[in-house]
N, C-alpha and C positions, 0 to 999 in steps of 0.2 A: 877293159872298157865294156860297158853294157849298153847296147843300143836297144831302145824300146822296139817291141815287135809290131807296133802300130805304124803303118806307113806314113801317116800324116803328122806324127809327133816330131817335134824338133829337139827333144831332150836326149842328151847323152850323159851317162853317169859313170864316173870312175869309182869303183868300189874298192875300198881298202879295209884292212882289219881294224878292229876297235883300238883306238890309241889312248883312251883315258877319259877322264871327266872334264867337262868344260868348266872354265872359271866363272865365278859370279862377279868378280871384281879383280882388277889388276893388283890390288893390295894384298891378295892371297899369295903373291909371289914374293920370295925373299930377294935380297939384292942380287945374288948371283943369277937367279932365274930371270930377273928383270933385264940384266945385261945380256943374257943369252937370247932372250926374246928380241931385244933391240938389234943385236948383231945378226940374227936370222932374218929379220925384216930387211936390214941393209943388204944382205946377200941376195935376197929375192929381188930387190930393186936393181942391184948390179946385174942380175940375170935378165932384166927386162920385164919383171912381173910386179905389178902393183895390185895388192889384194883388194883394196877399196871398201872393205867392211871390217876393219880391225877393231873388234869389240871383245870384251872378255869371253863372251859366249863362243867366239871363234878361235879360242886358244885352249888347248887341252894339255893336261899334264899326264904323260905316259905312266901307266901303272908300274909300280916297282918291279913286278914280275915280268915285265916286257923287255927282256934283255936285248932283243933284236931291234928295238926302237931307239931312236936318239933320246938321250936323257934330257930332261928339262921341258920347257914349253914347246908345243908343236902348233903351228899356225894351220888352221883348217878353213874350209868353206871358201872356195875360190870362184863361186858362180858369178861374182861381179868383177873379177880380176881383169886387168888390162895386160895383155901378153906382149905388147910391143912398147912397153913403157920406156921412156928415155929421159932421165933427169939425173943430176948428181944425187946419189943415194942419201947422203946425210942432209940434203936440203929438201927432200920430198916432203910434201904436206903431211902425209900420214906418219912418216918417221919423226918429224918434228913434233907432231901432236903426241905421239907415243913417248918421246923423250920427256915431254912435260908431264904427262900422266904418270910415268914411272919414276919421276923425280931424278932423272939422269942429267938434267941441265940446271 
């Protein structure tokens, strides 16, 4: 964690290494990657996290040379996330929206 050196600032940043390029559109994902993205979102919901800004720009595909990263799509940008989210994962608004966008329903 990085905490700003300015005493009045309210920002905290979690810095991680480069994970890949952001998507421009969900259509860039093949069927397997779409399913992987959906299931990762469901796992987030089950963990009590709702990302709240799931757009293609907030999904990256790890570079092929990044063997230590999970393969497939990675969800990023959690500045709007709710950490005490409590709802059935498959009924959550964002997961239902994503299922439609990805053509999974």
